[in-house]
C-alpha positions in Angstrom: 0.0 0.1 0.2 1.4 3.6 -0.4 -0.4 6.5 1.0 -0.2 10.4 0.5 -1.4 13.6 2.0 -2.6 17.2 0.6 -3.5 20.0 2.6 -5.9 23.3 2.5 -4.5 26.4 0.4 -5.3 29.9 1.7 -4.4 32.5 -0.5 -3.1 35.3 0.8 -2.2 37.9 -1.4 -3.2 38.6 -5.4 -6.1 36.0 -6.1 -7.8 35.7 -7.7 -5.5 36.7 -10.5 -4.0 33.7 -10.8 -6.2 32.5 -14.1 -5.6 36.0 -15.2 -1.4 35.9 -15.5 -1.3 37.3 -12.4 0.9 36.8 -9.4 -0.2 35.2 -6.0 1.1 33.9 -2.4 0.0 31.4 -0.6 0.3 28.7 1.9 -0.7 25.3 3.0 -2.8 25.0 6.1 -1.7 21.9 7.5 -4.7 21.7 10.1 -6.6 20.5 7.2 -5.9 17.6 4.6 -7.1 15.4 2.3 -5.5 11.5 2.7 -5.6 9.0 -0.2 -4.5 5.6 -0.2 -3.7 3.3 -3.1 -3.3 -0.7 -2.4 -3.0 -3.6 -5.0 -6.2 -4.9 -6.4 -7.7 -7.6 -9.1 -9.7 -4.7 -10.5 -9.3 -0.6 -10.8 -11.5 0.7 -8.0 -12.4 4.1 -6.7 -13.8 3.7 -3.2 -15.9 6.6 -2.1 -15.6 7.5 1.7 -19.0 7.5 4.1 -19.4 11.2 3.7 -19.7 10.9 -0.1 -22.2 7.6 -0.2 -25.6 9.5 -1.0 -27.3 7.8 2.0 -29.1 10.0 5.0 -30.8 9.6 8.0 -33.3 11.9 7.2 -34.2 15.3 4.9 -32.6 17.7 7.3 -29.7 15.6 7.5 -29.4 15.9 3.4 -29.8 19.4 3.6 -26.9 19.9 6.2 -24.8 17.7 4.8 -25.5 19.6 1.0 -25.1 23.0 2.4 -22.1 21.8 3.8 -19.8 19.4 0.9 -22.0 20.9 -2.0 -23.0 18.0 -4.4 -19.9 16.5 -5.4 -17.8 14.0 -4.1 -14.1 13.0 -4.5 -15.0 9.9 -6.6 -15.9 12.2 -10.0 -12.5 14.2 -9.8 -10.3 11.1 -9.0 -11.9 9.5 -12.3 -11.1 12.5 -13.9 -7.6 12.5 -12.7 -7.0 8.5 -14.1 -7.5 10.3 -17.0 -5.3 13.0 -17.3 -2.3 10.9 -15.6 -2.6 8.0 -18.5 -3.1 10.8 -21.2 -0.2 12.6 -19.7 2.3 9.2 -19.3 0.9 8.3 -23.3 2.3 11.9 -24.5 5.8 11.3 -22.8 6.2 7.8 -23.7 5.4 6.5 -20.5 4.3 2.8 -20.0 2.5 1.9 -17.0 2.6 -1.8 -16.3 -0.8 -3.9 -15.6 -0.7 -3.5 -12.0 -4.7 -2.8 -11.4 -5.5 -0.8 -8.0 -7.9 0.6 -5.1 -8.2 4.1 -3.9 -9.4 5.1 -1.0 -9.6 8.9 -0.1 -10.8 10.9 3.0 -10.5 14.4 3.6 -11.5 17.3 6.3 -11.2 20.3 5.0 -14.1 21.7 4.8 -15.5 22.4 1.0 -17.1 25.0 -0.7 -14.9 27.4 1.2 -12.3 28.3 -1.3 -9.8 26.2 0.5 -8.7 24.0 -2.3 -10.4 20.7 -0.9 -10.9 19.5 -4.5 -7.6 20.2 -5.7 -5.9 18.6 -2.1 -7.6 15.3 -3.2 -6.5 15.3 -6.6 -3.0 16.4 -5.4 -2.7 13.5 -3.0 -4.2 11.2 -5.5 -1.6 12.2 -7.7 1.1 11.4 -5.2 0.4 7.6 -4.8 -0.3 7.2 -8.7 3.3 8.0 -9.1 4.5 6.0 -6.4 2.5 3.2 -7.5 3.6 3.3 -11.1 7.2 4.7 -10.2 6.7 8.0 -12.3 8.4 11.3 -11.8 6.7 14.1 -12.8 8.5 17.7 -12.2 6.6 19.6 -9.6 5.2 22.5 -11.9 4.1 19.6 -14.1 2.3 18.1 -11.4 0.5 21.5 -10.6 -0.7 21.6 -14.4 -2.0 18.0 -14.6 -4.1 18.6 -11.6 -5.3 21.7 -13.1 -6.0 20.0 -16.0 -8.1 17.5 -14.3 -10.6 19.7 -13.4 -10.6 22.3 -16.3 -10.5 19.9 -19.3 -12.0 17.1 -17.9 -14.3 18.5 -15.7 -14.7 21.9 -17.2 -14.3 23.2 -13.7 -13.0 27.1 -13.9 -9.8 27.1 -12.1 -6.4 28.6 -11.8 -2.9 27.3 -11.2 -2.4 28.8 -7.6 -4.0 25.9 -5.4 -2.7 23.6 -7.1 1.0 24.8 -6.8 0.9 25.9 -3.6 -0.2 22.3 -2.6 2.4 20.7 -4.8 5.2 22.8 -3.5 4.1 22.9 0.1 4.7 25.7 2.7 4.4 29.5 1.6 5.0 30.1 -1.9 5.4 33.5 -4.6 3.7 32.3 -7.9 4.3 34.5 -11.2 2.0 33.2 -14.2 2.8 36.5 -16.1 2.3 35.9 -20.1 5.5 35.6 -20.6 6.0 32.4 -18.6 3.1 30.8 -19.3 3.7 30.9 -23.2 7.1 30.1 -23.2 7.2 27.2 -19.9 3.9 26.2 -19.9 4.1 26.7 -16.4 4.7 29.9 -14.3 7.9 31.0 -11.8 7.2 29.7 -8.8 9.2 30.6 -5.4 9.6 29.0 -1.9 9.8 31.7 0.7 10.6 31.1 4.3 7.2 31.2 6.4 9.2 32.7 9.2 8.8 36.1 7.3 5.3 36.5 7.9 3.6 38.1 10.6 1.3 37.0 12.9 -1.2 34.8 10.8 -5.0 33.1 11.4 -7.6 31.6 9.3 -11.2 31.9 10.1 -14.1 30.0 8.2 -17.7 29.7 8.7 -19.6 26.6 7.1 -22.8 28.1 6.4 -21.6 30.8 3.7 -20.3 28.6 1.1 -21.0 29.6 -2.3 -18.8 27.3 -4.6 -15.6 28.4 -6.4 -16.8 27.0 -9.6 -20.1 29.5 -9.4 -18.1 32.5 -7.6 -15.3 32.6 -10.8 -17.9 32.2 -14.1 -19.2 36.0 -14.3 -15.6 37.5 -13.7 -13.9 35.2 -16.4 -16.7 36.3 -18.6 -16.5 39.7 -18.0 -12.5 39.3 -18.6 -12.8 38.2 -21.7 -14.9 40.7 -22.8 -12.2 43.4 -22.1 -14.4 45.1 -19.2 -11.5 47.5 -18.3 -12.3 47.4 -14.1 -12.0 43.6 -14.1 -8.9 43.8 -16.3 -7.3 46.7 -14.3 -8.3 44.5 -11.0 -6.6 41.4 -12.2 -3.6 43.8 -13.0 -3.9 45.5 -9.6 -3.9 41.8 -7.6 -0.4 40.8 -9.5 1.1 44.4 -8.5 -0.1 43.7 -4.8 1.0 39.9 -4.7 4.4 41.7 -6.0 4.6 44.2 -3.6 3.5 41.4 -0.6 6.8 39.4 -1.5 8.7 42.9 -1.2 7.5 43.6 2.1 7.7 40.2 3.6 11.5 39.6 2.2 12.0 43.3 3.7 10.6 42.5 7.2 7.9 45.5 6.5 4.9 43.7 8.1 2.8 47.0 8.3 3.0 47.0 4.5 2.0 43.4 4.3 -1.0 43.7 6.5 -2.1 46.9 4.5 -1.9 44.9 1.3 -4.1 42.3 2.7 -6.9 44.4 3.2 -6.6 46.1 -0.4 -6.9 42.8 -2.0 -10.2 42.4 -0.4 -11.2 46.0 -0.8 -10.5 45.7 -4.8 -12.0 42.3 -4.5 -15.7 43.9 -3.1 -15.4 46.7 -6.2 -15.6 43.6 -9.0 -17.7 41.2 -6.8 -20.7 40.8 -5.5 -19.6 39.2 -2.2 -22.3 37.6 -0.1 -23.1 39.7 3.0 -22.6 36.6 5.5 -18.4 37.1 4.1 -18.8 40.6 4.6 -19.6 40.5 7.9 -16.5 38.3 8.6 -14.4 40.7 7.4 -16.0 43.6 8.8 -15.9 41.8 12.4 -12.3 41.2 12.2 -11.6 44.2 11.2 -13.3 45.9 13.6 -10.5 44.4 16.3 -7.8 45.9 14.2 -7.5 42.9 13.0 -6.5 42.6 9.0 -9.0 40.6 6.8 -9.4 39.2 3.2 -10.4 36.0 1.5 -8.7 33.4 1.9 -10.2 31.6 -1.1 -13.5 32.2 -2.9 -15.9 33.2 0.3 -16.4 31.4 3.2 -13.2 31.7 5.0 -10.6 34.7 5.5 -7.3 35.2 6.4 -5.7 37.7 7.8 -3.1 39.1 10.5 -3.2 40.3 14.5 -0.8 42.1 16.6 -0.5 39.6 19.7 -1.7 36.9 21.7 -4.3 39.1 23.3 -5.6 40.5 20.0 -5.9 37.2 18.9 -8.0 36.4 21.9 -10.5 39.2 20.9 -10.4 38.5 17.7 -11.5 35.0 18.0 -14.1 35.8 20.5 -15.5 38.7 18.3 -15.9 35.8 15.6 -17.2 33.0 17.3 -20.1 35.3 18.3 -21.0 34.8 14.4 -20.4 31.9 14.4 -16.8 31.8 12.7 -13.8 29.4 13.9 -10.3 30.9 14.3 -7.1 29.1 13.9 -4.2 30.2 13.8 -1.7 27.8 11.1 1.4 26.4 11.9 3.7 26.8 8.7 6.8 24.7 8.1 
């Protein structure tokens, strides 16, 4: 048997410009993870966990689980990955041995909160496939294969940020400029020292989930139509990420924190933000913390000053049903 894990992703700066030749900074949140196991078997089988089996105790149980997890489980995305993985191996002239297997997976990443839950399952599954078939795929290409699993196979609108962060792990700066993408087929990725970060918190609620694939669709159409405000926003987010990298390296925590707020404020001008998500950001900022989306909504990330500030922030957010955690970055 082989097994692998992949972790939730938190977008710090620049998102959502990763799908638009932008730049981002993100890290993986080891508090949440997807875990995939693969073992030899007579047939090829994807075995869903209990949470993905369509059996509920009641209609209310169905409603609660659907609001939390959404409508899609992991079977379809692992099946899609098997298509992309075998296509990649075929294109590279890699002959796969006739070694059938069963894949099992589980994940405690809250779904539909913009924390990269689906891509974490795919990332962990790709790792076990590479181990099983003894195939070595370069890290930037791994991220491409994972993205194509969702975009080309499943028709989901997505960018590379989640996949790059989950493949590289830790804290990663990503430059998806058109020059890099057209020349190399992927961006320029740089691992940063997590110790450069100021005090970071992540907070989330389960009842505000909207679904990334729904959230991004209208922006994509507006961008492709050349809407000035959207095109300029993508450029501004890329600049915010670049400035954030410089602020981290120079030790300018105040500038970095200001950029976090600026990232969300710009988003609010372009996107229609759910009132519940607005409330999370508002309450966090009222305590003096910074706050922005960790992804596409339902979870936020920001900075705080000290332990006393963190306790106050946690208390205020808990009053509106929001859970606060402090990430451990390695």
